[in-house]
N, C-alpha and C positions, 0 to 999 in steps of 0.2 A: 388140675391145671391151675395156673396162677402162681403167684409168688409164694414160696415156702414160708411157713411161720417162723418168726424169729424166737430162737431159744434163748431164754434169760439165763444169765450166769447163776450159779448155785447160791451165791451170796447176795443176790439182788434185794431180796426183802430186808435183809439186815441193813444194808447200805442206804436203801431208800428210806427206811424208817429213821435212820440217823440224819439223813438230809432233811426229812420233813420235821424232825424235832430241832433242826438247826445246830446240831452237834458238829457237822461237817459241812464244808462249802460244796457248792455245786460243782466246781472244777475238780475237787478232790474226789467227789463220788464218781464222777465220769472216769477219772484215772484208775480208781480202785477196781472198777467194773470193766475197763477196757472197751467202752461202749461210745458210740456217736452221741453228741450232745442232744440232738433231736430225739433220737431212739430212747434215751434216758428220760426226758421230759414226757414223751408219749406214754411210756409204761408207768411212770410215777403218778401222773395225773389220771390213770385208769384205776388205780387202787381205791 
């Protein structure tokens, strides 16, 4: 029961690491992953 778990894209860890190292911008990371902005921030800050 409940909402199904979100399946992260295969390249999430690479893109999130680049974002955290400030190599790419937030908007570019979201476009690369094809994710919603809130979902991206939620999973980036869980790392």
